[in-house]
C-alpha positions in Angstrom: -8.2 -5.4 20.5 -5.0 -5.4 21.5 -2.4 -5.2 18.4 1.1 -7.4 18.7 4.0 -5.0 19.2 6.0 -5.4 16.1 8.9 -7.3 17.5 6.5 -10.1 18.3 5.7 -10.6 14.7 6.5 -13.8 13.1 4.0 -13.8 10.2 1.3 -12.0 8.3 -1.0 -14.3 7.1 -2.1 -13.3 3.8 -5.2 -15.9 2.5 -5.2 -16.6 -1.6 -8.7 -14.8 -2.1 -7.3 -11.5 -0.2 -3.6 -11.9 -2.1 -6.0 -12.5 -5.3 -7.7 -9.8 -4.5 -4.8 -7.0 -4.4 -3.3 -8.5 -7.7 -6.7 -8.3 -9.3 -6.9 -4.4 -8.2 -3.6 -3.7 -9.8 -4.1 -5.3 -13.0 -7.3 -4.0 -13.4 -6.4 -0.2 -13.0 -2.9 -0.8 -15.2 -5.7 -2.2 -17.8 -7.6 1.2 -17.7 -10.6 -0.4 -16.6 -12.2 2.0 -13.7 -14.8 2.0 -11.6 -17.7 5.0 -11.5 -15.8 7.6 -9.1 -12.5 5.5 -9.2 -9.4 8.2 -9.6 -8.9 7.6 -13.6 -4.9 6.6 -13.6 -2.8 3.3 -13.2 -1.9 3.2 -10.1 -3.7 0.9 -7.0 -3.3 1.6 -3.8 -5.8 0.3 -0.6 -5.9 -0.8 2.6 -5.0 -4.3 4.4 -7.1 -4.8 7.4 -7.2 -7.9 10.2 -6.6 -9.5 13.1 -4.0 -10.4 15.6 -3.5 -14.2 15.4 -0.8 -15.6 17.9 2.6 -14.1 16.8 1.0 -13.1 13.5 -1.6 -11.0 12.2 -4.0 -12.5 9.6 -5.3 -10.5 6.6 -9.4 -10.8 7.0 -10.5 -7.6 4.4 -8.8 -5.4 1.6 -10.2 -2.6 0.8 -9.2 -1.0 -2.7 -9.4 2.7 -2.3 -11.0 4.9 -5.1 -9.8 8.2 -5.0 -6.8 9.7 -5.1 -6.6 13.4 -3.7 -2.7 13.6 -4.7 -3.5 17.0 -7.0 -5.8 18.9 -4.6 -4.6 21.1 -1.6 -3.4 21.2 0.9 -2.1 17.6 -0.5 -0.7 18.6 -3.4 1.9 21.4 -1.8 2.9 18.3 0.8 3.2 16.0 -1.4 4.7 17.9 -4.4 7.9 18.8 -1.7 8.1 14.7 -0.3 8.7 14.3 -3.9 11.4 17.5 -4.6 13.3 15.7 -1.3 13.2 11.9 -1.2 11.8 10.4 -4.8 14.0 8.7 -6.7 13.8 10.1 -10.5 12.2 7.4 -12.7 10.2 7.4 -16.1 7.3 8.5 -14.0 7.0 12.5 -13.2 7.3 13.6 -9.8 3.6 14.8 -10.5 2.4 12.1 -11.1 3.8 10.2 -8.4 2.0 9.6 -4.8 -1.1 9.2 -3.3 -2.9 10.6 -0.7 -6.5 9.0 0.0 -9.4 11.0 0.4 -10.2 11.6 4.3 -13.8 10.8 3.5 -12.9 7.3 2.3 -10.5 6.6 4.7 -13.0 7.5 7.5 -15.0 4.9 5.8 -12.9 2.1 6.0 -12.2 2.7 9.4 -15.8 2.9 10.5 -16.2 -0.5 9.0 -13.1 -1.9 10.1 -14.7 -0.6 13.7 -18.0 -2.5 12.9 -16.3 -5.6 12.1 -13.8 -5.6 14.9 -10.7 -5.5 12.9 -7.5 -3.4 12.8 -6.2 -1.4 9.6 -2.7 -3.5 9.4 -1.3 -1.0 6.5 -1.5 0.1 3.2 -0.3 -1.4 -0.3 0.5 0.0 -3.5 2.3 -1.1 -6.6 5.9 -0.4 -8.3 5.6 -0.9 -12.2 8.6 0.6 -13.4 12.0 -1.3 -13.3 14.9 0.9 -12.2 18.3 -0.2 -13.0 19.4 -0.7 -9.3 16.0 -2.5 -8.9 15.0 -4.5 -11.4 12.0 -6.1 -9.5 10.6 -3.2 -7.6 9.4 -5.4 -4.9 11.1 -3.6 -1.6 10.2 0.2 -0.2 11.5 2.9 -1.9 13.5 5.6 0.4 10.4 7.6 0.1 7.8 5.0 0.9 9.9 4.2 4.4 9.7 8.5 4.9 5.8 8.4 4.5 5.6 5.3 6.3 7.4 6.6 9.4 5.9 6.1 12.7 2.8 5.0 11.1 2.9 1.7 13.1 1.4 0.2 9.4 3.1 -2.1 7.3 3.4 -1.4 3.6 2.4 -4.1 1.4 4.9 -3.6 -1.4 3.0 -4.9 -4.9 5.6 -5.4 -7.5 3.8 -5.4 -10.9 7.0 -5.0 -12.9 6.1 -8.5 -14.4 2.6 -8.6 -14.4 2.4 -12.2 -15.5 4.5 -12.9 -11.7 3.5 -10.3 -9.1 4.9 -10.2 -6.0 3.7 -8.9 -2.6 5.9 -8.3 0.7 5.5 -6.5 3.8 7.5 -3.8 5.6 6.8 -2.6 8.9 6.7 1.9 8.6 8.2 0.7 4.9 11.7 0.0 6.7 13.5 -2.5 4.4 15.1 -3.9 7.7 11.7 -4.7 9.1 10.3 -7.1 6.6 7.7 -9.6 7.7 7.2 -12.8 5.9 4.0 -13.1 4.0 2.6 -16.8 4.5 
């Protein structure tokens, strides 16, 4: 399956049920309703898969990720270093920020995508805490951009600052200059 080069992508088609699945995942995690085997954290992270469709990418599946291995080596040392170098100070301590998907869970998602002839289009994660310089938090941080750099994936930023008005925006490789509109 050929993926459209970024320069040719004009929009991402995110059907409402898929949009709702992402938002409900975020709301569930914020409410502290965890699934069996899920990391008990007020963070939602997942993968977005779909297919090329003309000059668009059409989302077909959402894969909420259950396990965060952020505190396990060798991931902990790597993410601690990234947080120290690039994260902006916030209410949340650096040691509690960041997400690393368990490799076996990532492999399972990739296998499902292969079986269903889907392409992993990107990842999603939520921003929750407003900052003085970014009250809505619907754009990628410098850290988001660095972590997504050269990934060939979209970063779907889910702003849950106002849980009654969630927002989702998509940025190629986490770059604020490479936003693609979501329809």
